[in-house]
C-alpha positions in Angstrom: 71.5 114.4 110.8 73.4 112.6 113.6 77.0 111.6 113.0 77.3 107.9 112.2 80.4 105.7 112.5 81.3 103.5 109.6 80.1 100.4 111.4 76.7 102.1 112.2 76.4 103.0 108.5 77.1 99.4 107.3 74.9 97.9 110.0 72.1 100.1 108.8 72.4 99.2 105.1 70.0 96.2 105.4 67.4 98.4 107.2 67.7 101.2 104.6 67.3 98.8 101.7 64.3 97.1 103.4 62.5 100.4 104.0 63.3 101.5 100.4 62.1 98.2 99.0 58.7 98.5 100.7 57.7 101.5 98.5 60.0 101.1 95.5 62.9 99.2 94.1 66.0 99.1 96.2 68.3 102.1 95.4 71.4 101.6 93.4 74.7 101.8 95.3 77.9 102.8 93.4 81.0 103.4 95.6 84.0 104.8 93.8 87.2 104.8 95.8 89.8 107.1 94.2 93.4 107.3 95.3 94.8 110.8 96.0 91.6 112.7 95.3 91.5 115.9 97.3 88.1 116.8 98.8 88.0 120.0 96.7 89.0 118.3 93.4 85.4 118.0 92.2 83.1 120.7 91.0 80.3 119.6 93.3 82.7 120.2 96.2 83.8 123.7 95.2 86.6 123.1 92.6 87.0 126.0 90.2 89.9 124.4 88.4 88.8 120.8 87.5 85.7 120.4 85.5 83.7 117.4 86.5 80.2 117.9 84.9 79.2 114.2 84.9 80.1 113.7 88.5 78.5 117.0 89.5 75.2 115.9 87.8 75.4 112.5 89.5 76.0 114.2 92.8 72.9 116.4 92.3 70.8 113.3 91.8 72.2 111.3 94.7 72.9 111.5 98.4 75.9 113.7 99.2 78.0 113.2 102.2 80.1 116.2 103.2 81.9 115.0 106.3 83.9 111.8 106.0 87.2 110.6 107.4 89.5 107.9 106.2 90.3 105.0 108.6 93.9 105.3 107.7 96.4 107.4 105.7 97.2 104.6 103.2 95.4 102.4 100.8 94.9 98.8 102.1 93.7 99.6 105.7 91.2 102.2 104.3 89.8 99.7 101.9 89.5 97.0 104.5 87.7 99.5 106.8 85.2 100.4 104.1 84.6 96.8 103.1 84.0 95.5 106.6 83.0 98.5 108.7 85.9 97.7 111.1 88.8 99.9 112.2 92.1 98.7 110.7 93.5 98.0 114.1 90.7 95.4 114.7 91.6 93.8 111.4 95.3 94.0 112.1 95.7 95.5 108.6 97.7 98.7 109.5 99.8 99.4 106.4 99.4 99.2 102.7 100.0 95.6 101.5 102.8 94.4 101.5 104.2 97.5 103.2 107.9 98.5 103.2 110.7 96.6 104.8 113.1 98.6 107.0 115.3 95.9 108.7 117.7 98.5 110.1 115.2 101.1 111.3 115.2 102.3 114.9 111.8 100.7 115.6 110.6 97.4 114.4 107.1 97.2 112.9 104.8 94.7 114.8 103.5 91.8 112.9 100.3 92.6 110.9 97.9 90.8 108.6 98.7 91.3 104.9 95.3 90.2 103.6 91.6 90.6 104.3 90.6 87.3 105.9 87.9 85.4 104.0 85.8 85.0 107.1 85.3 88.8 107.3 81.8 89.8 106.2 82.0 92.5 103.6 79.6 95.1 102.4 78.8 93.0 99.3 77.9 90.0 101.5 75.5 92.2 103.5 73.7 93.5 100.4 73.4 90.2 98.5 70.6 88.7 100.7 68.6 91.8 100.0 68.5 91.1 96.3 71.5 93.2 95.2 73.9 91.9 92.5 77.3 93.1 93.5 80.6 93.5 91.6 84.1 94.8 92.4 85.9 96.5 89.5 89.5 97.7 89.6 92.0 97.7 92.4 91.6 95.2 95.2 94.9 95.5 97.2 93.6 93.4 100.1 95.8 90.3 99.6 97.2 88.2 96.8 95.3 85.5 94.8 94.3 83.2 97.7 92.4 86.2 99.2 90.8 87.6 96.0 87.0 88.1 96.3 86.2 85.0 94.3 88.4 82.8 96.4 85.8 82.3 99.1 84.4 79.4 97.0 81.0 81.1 96.7 80.8 80.7 92.9 77.8 82.0 91.0 76.6 80.3 87.8 74.0 81.6 85.3 72.5 80.4 82.1 72.6 83.6 80.1 70.9 82.0 77.1 67.7 81.6 79.2 68.3 84.0 82.1 69.9 87.2 80.7 69.1 89.1 83.9 71.0 86.6 86.1 68.1 86.0 88.4 68.7 82.2 89.0 72.0 81.2 90.5 72.6 77.6 89.3 75.6 77.1 91.5 73.3 76.1 94.3 71.4 73.5 92.3 74.3 72.2 90.3 77.5 72.8 92.4 79.5 70.1 90.5 79.0 72.0 87.2 80.0 75.3 88.8 83.1 73.6 90.2 84.0 72.2 86.7 83.5 75.6 85.0 85.6 77.3 87.6 88.3 74.7 87.0 88.1 75.3 83.3 88.6 79.1 83.9 91.7 78.4 86.0 93.0 76.0 83.4 92.5 78.6 80.7 94.3 81.2 82.7 97.3 78.9 83.0 97.1 77.9 79.3 97.4 81.5 78.1 99.9 82.5 80.7 97.4 84.8 82.5 99.3 84.5 85.8 98.5 86.7 88.8 101.2 88.8 90.6 103.0 86.9 93.3 105.5 87.9 95.9 109.0 88.2 94.5 111.5 86.0 96.4 114.3 88.3 95.2 112.6 91.4 96.4 115.2 94.0 97.5 113.7 97.4 98.6 117.0 99.2 98.3 117.9 98.0 94.9 114.3 98.5 93.8 114.4 102.2 94.9 117.7 102.6 93.2 116.4 101.4 89.9 113.3 103.6 90.2 115.5 106.6 91.1 117.7 105.9 88.0 114.6 105.8 85.8 113.3 109.0 87.2 116.7 110.7 86.6 116.7 109.4 83.0 113.2 110.8 82.4 114.1 114.1 83.9 117.0 114.4 81.4 
């Protein structure tokens, strides 16, 4: 099999899904991104220490890639690369968000983008026109609330009482209702105090590290 770049793989997803759909239902795609997982930490990749029978069975029933390389050594740029198929340098996301501040270091870090722009086309947006229902679960780490996945104003609305399989998106035919329901959700979040994490204006890296160091010392004792 020829070596494929990340962009080639993403560009080929619609074709792969189309070809699969001609003979059978589109294949399911589940992508699990795990921080700090070594390439030999799973049984299906040779681990004789960790026992991962469920993942091993899943691997045996799926397509297995054995030669992959991360776009970056830290979290956010790697995620951005996977989501868009672009190298972090093209996205100007070159460190984990929000990165560390070193005002007195010898070299000054160039300005970089600390969010995934909403205009970038993601893997999920490529798959949806092909009939896929997509969902992101867990860590996002590609920007604060204004850049969360649902903040692109493409709201979906389903009548689960009559459409339990979510086949008819009512947001297109009744956008006003979708807007009202989204506003109700935002109002509810505020009413119960379900606030999202925001940048701390009092952020002090040195003091923060000192507090963490003190806590680690206390735990060690």
